[in-house]
C-alpha positions as CSV (number, residue, x, y, z in Angstrom):
1,M,88.8,65.8,-20.4
2,K,90.9,63.1,-22.2
3,K,90.6,60.9,-19.1
4,I,86.8,61.2,-19.0
5,F,86.7,60.4,-22.8
6,F,88.9,57.4,-22.3
7,I,86.7,56.1,-19.4
8,L,83.6,56.5,-21.5
9,M,85.2,54.7,-24.5
10,M,86.3,51.9,-22.2
11,S,82.8,51.6,-20.8
12,V,81.2,51.3,-24.3
13,F,83.9,48.8,-25.3
14,S,83.2,46.7,-22.2
15,L,79.4,46.7,-22.9
16,S,80.0,45.6,-26.5
17,L,82.2,42.8,-25.2
18,N,79.4,41.6,-22.9
19,A,76.7,41.9,-25.5
20,E,75.3,38.6,-26.9
21,K,73.4,37.5,-29.9
22,I,71.0,34.5,-30.1
23,S,69.0,32.9,-32.8
24,I,65.5,31.6,-32.0
25,F,63.2,29.4,-34.0
26,V,59.5,30.3,-33.4
27,A,56.5,28.4,-34.9
28,S,54.5,30.7,-37.2
29,S,51.5,30.5,-34.9
30,A,53.5,32.4,-32.2
31,S,55.3,34.8,-34.6
32,K,53.4,37.9,-33.7
33,A,53.3,37.3,-30.0
34,M,57.0,36.4,-29.8
35,S,57.9,39.5,-31.9
36,E,56.3,41.7,-29.3
37,I,57.9,39.7,-26.5
38,K,61.3,40.2,-28.1
39,D,60.8,44.0,-28.4
40,E,59.8,44.3,-24.7
41,F,62.7,42.1,-23.6
42,L,65.3,44.1,-25.6
43,K,64.2,47.3,-23.8
44,T,66.2,46.1,-20.9
45,H,68.9,44.5,-23.0
46,P,69.6,47.2,-25.6
47,D,73.1,46.0,-26.4
48,D,72.0,42.4,-27.2
49,E,70.6,41.0,-30.4
50,I,67.9,38.5,-31.0
51,E,67.2,36.9,-34.4
52,L,63.7,35.3,-34.7
53,V,63.2,32.7,-37.4
54,F,59.6,31.8,-38.2
55,G,58.2,28.7,-40.0
56,A,56.9,25.2,-39.6
57,S,58.1,23.3,-36.6
58,G,58.8,20.0,-38.4
59,K,60.8,21.7,-41.1
60,H,62.9,23.6,-38.7
61,Y,63.4,20.6,-36.4
62,Q,65.0,18.9,-39.4
63,L,67.2,22.0,-39.9
64,L,68.3,21.8,-36.3
65,T,69.2,18.1,-36.6
66,Q,71.3,19.1,-39.7
67,G,73.3,21.7,-37.8
68,R,71.3,24.9,-37.9
69,E,72.2,26.6,-34.7
70,F,69.0,27.7,-33.0
71,D,69.6,28.7,-29.4
72,L,66.0,28.3,-28.4
73,F,63.3,26.3,-30.2
74,F,59.6,27.3,-29.8
75,S,57.5,24.6,-31.3
76,A,53.8,24.7,-32.1
77,D,53.3,21.5,-30.1
78,A,55.0,19.3,-27.5
79,K,56.4,16.8,-29.9
80,Y,59.3,18.6,-31.4
81,A,60.6,20.1,-28.2
82,A,60.5,16.7,-26.6
83,Q,62.3,15.2,-29.5
84,I,65.1,17.7,-29.3
85,A,65.5,16.8,-25.7
86,K,65.5,13.1,-26.6
87,D,68.1,13.7,-29.2
88,N,70.4,15.2,-26.5
89,N,70.3,18.5,-28.3
90,A,68.7,20.5,-25.4
91,I,70.1,21.8,-22.1
92,S,66.7,22.4,-20.6
93,K,63.6,20.3,-20.2
94,P,60.7,21.1,-22.5
95,K,58.4,23.7,-21.1
96,I,54.9,24.7,-22.3
97,Y,54.7,28.4,-23.2
98,A,51.3,28.6,-24.8
99,L,48.2,26.5,-25.4
100,G,47.1,26.8,-29.0
101,V,43.6,27.8,-30.0
102,V,42.3,26.8,-33.5
103,A,39.8,28.7,-35.6
104,L,37.8,28.6,-38.8
105,Y,38.6,31.7,-40.8
106,S,36.8,33.3,-43.8
107,L,36.2,36.6,-45.5
108,D,32.5,35.5,-46.0
109,E,30.8,35.4,-42.6
110,N,28.0,33.3,-44.0
111,L,30.4,30.4,-44.5
112,L,31.1,30.5,-40.7
113,N,27.5,30.2,-39.6
114,G,27.1,27.1,-37.4
115,G,30.9,26.7,-37.1
116,I,32.9,23.9,-38.5
117,E,30.1,21.4,-37.6
118,K,27.9,22.9,-40.3
119,L,30.7,23.3,-43.0
120,S,29.5,20.3,-44.9
121,E,26.3,22.2,-45.7
122,K,28.4,24.8,-47.6
123,A,30.6,22.3,-49.5
124,D,28.9,23.1,-52.8
125,I,29.9,26.8,-52.6
126,I,33.4,26.3,-51.2
127,S,35.9,25.6,-53.9
128,H,39.0,25.5,-51.6
129,L,39.7,24.9,-47.9
130,S,43.2,25.8,-46.7
131,I,45.1,24.1,-43.9
132,A,48.8,23.9,-43.0
133,N,50.7,20.9,-44.2
134,P,50.3,18.2,-41.5
135,K,53.7,16.7,-42.5
136,V,55.6,19.7,-41.0
137,A,53.1,21.8,-39.1
138,P,51.3,20.8,-35.9
139,Y,48.3,23.0,-36.7
140,G,48.0,21.1,-39.9
141,V,47.9,17.9,-37.9
142,V,45.0,19.2,-35.7
143,A,43.2,20.5,-38.8
144,T,43.4,17.0,-40.3
145,Q,42.2,15.4,-37.0
146,T,39.2,17.8,-37.0
147,L,38.2,17.2,-40.6
148,E,38.4,13.4,-40.0
149,K,36.5,13.5,-36.7
150,L,33.6,15.4,-38.5
151,G,33.8,13.4,-41.7
152,L,34.8,16.5,-43.6
153,D,38.0,14.9,-45.0
154,K,36.1,13.0,-47.6
155,I,33.8,15.8,-48.5
156,F,36.7,18.3,-49.0
157,K,39.3,15.8,-50.2
158,D,39.8,17.4,-53.6
159,K,39.4,20.9,-52.3
160,I,42.2,21.1,-49.7
161,V,45.0,23.6,-50.2
162,L,48.1,23.1,-48.1
163,G,50.2,25.9,-46.7
164,D,53.9,25.5,-45.8
165,N,53.1,26.7,-42.3
166,I,50.1,28.0,-40.4
167,S,50.6,31.5,-41.6
168,Q,49.8,30.4,-45.2
169,P,46.1,29.5,-44.7
170,V,45.5,33.0,-43.5
171,V,47.2,34.4,-46.6
172,H,45.2,32.0,-48.8
173,V,41.9,33.2,-47.4
174,D,42.9,36.9,-47.5
175,T,44.0,36.7,-51.1
176,G,41.0,34.6,-52.3
177,V,43.0,31.4,-53.0
178,A,40.7,29.6,-50.5
179,Q,37.2,30.6,-49.2
180,V,37.9,29.1,-45.8
181,G,40.9,28.2,-43.7
182,I,41.6,26.3,-40.5
183,V,44.1,28.6,-38.8
184,A,45.8,29.5,-35.5
185,Y,43.5,31.9,-33.7
186,S,46.7,33.8,-32.5
187,L,47.1,35.0,-36.1
188,V,43.5,36.2,-36.6
189,S,42.5,37.4,-33.1
190,P,41.2,41.0,-32.8
191,V,44.6,42.4,-31.9
192,N,45.8,41.4,-35.4
193,K,43.0,43.3,-37.1
194,P,42.3,40.5,-39.5
195,K,40.5,41.0,-42.9
196,G,38.1,38.2,-42.2
197,K,35.9,36.7,-39.6
198,V,36.5,33.9,-37.1
199,V,34.7,31.2,-35.3
200,L,36.6,29.0,-32.8
201,I,36.9,25.3,-33.2
202,N,36.1,23.1,-30.2
203,E,39.2,21.5,-28.8
204,K,37.4,18.2,-28.4
205,Y,38.1,17.5,-32.1
206,F,41.9,17.5,-31.8
207,T,44.9,16.7,-29.7
208,P,45.7,19.7,-27.4
209,L,48.4,22.0,-28.8
210,E,50.8,22.3,-25.9
211,Q,53.2,24.6,-27.5
212,S,56.6,23.9,-25.9
213,F,60.2,25.2,-26.0
214,V,63.6,24.1,-25.1
215,I,67.0,25.9,-24.8
216,T,69.3,24.0,-27.1
217,K,72.9,22.8,-26.8
218,Y,74.0,25.8,-28.9
219,A,73.1,28.2,-26.0
220,K,75.3,26.3,-23.5
221,N,77.4,29.4,-22.7
222,K,74.8,32.1,-23.6
223,K,73.3,33.8,-20.6
224,L,71.0,35.7,-22.9
225,A,69.1,32.6,-23.9
226,T,68.2,31.7,-20.4
227,Q,67.2,35.3,-19.6
228,F,64.9,35.4,-22.7
229,A,63.4,32.0,-21.7
230,D,62.7,33.3,-18.2
231,F,61.0,36.4,-19.7
232,V,58.7,34.4,-21.9
233,S,57.6,32.4,-18.8
234,S,57.2,35.6,-16.7
235,K,53.8,37.3,-16.1
236,Q,54.7,40.0,-18.6
237,G,55.5,37.4,-21.2
238,K,52.4,35.4,-20.5
239,D,50.3,38.5,-20.7
240,I,51.6,39.2,-24.2
241,I,51.0,35.6,-25.3
242,K,47.4,35.8,-24.0
243,K,46.9,39.1,-25.8
244,Y,47.3,37.3,-29.1
245,G,44.6,34.8,-28.3
246,F,46.5,31.9,-26.8
247,N,45.7,30.3,-23.5
248,T,48.7,29.8,-21.1
249,P,49.6,27.0,-18.7
């Protein structure tokens, strides 16, 4: 009996020795999709641990350059993953994991009639329009591009409310801070059961959001990082990503 107990204890100890922990940055637009991917992945890696950190890609890229040890970096565009590789801080080439979809979001369905092309007609009754901060968030960049392309930047110049990341405009609309927001569809698609209504924004108005990731230098000896990256790129991973409203490569 003691021998069996000893063998069991040694097995548990061996498993704990082999267990790994990784820290992953994920752009806010992919927060819900990646959370589900993490949960599914850990079903076959019960002894491992994965920390997900959500936020604006630009802000967390800066943190990475300052020494924050993210093992994988999932950006909201291609720019930051490419820059990490250029900085020699990656051990993998940038890879697209999702194609971002942009939407106009509001609790008042009447404000969405005609889509963003007709938003100027409602300018008098819209006191605030929320977008992510373009200085740190790729979705803020495409929101700005869209407003400029349609001449809405001048009309709403004094009505823009900036969010720290792309999750914030959703919160601004849901809490009444803004009547309308330009948001990531992945955060307000039907699976999210949003409070408001949505109309998609034609991608011709902005630079495509080729959401990309890299495995960073901090994961050099971490098998778990490569395994998770492979899972994200698998059919199961892509199915979850599409479930939240993204397109996939």
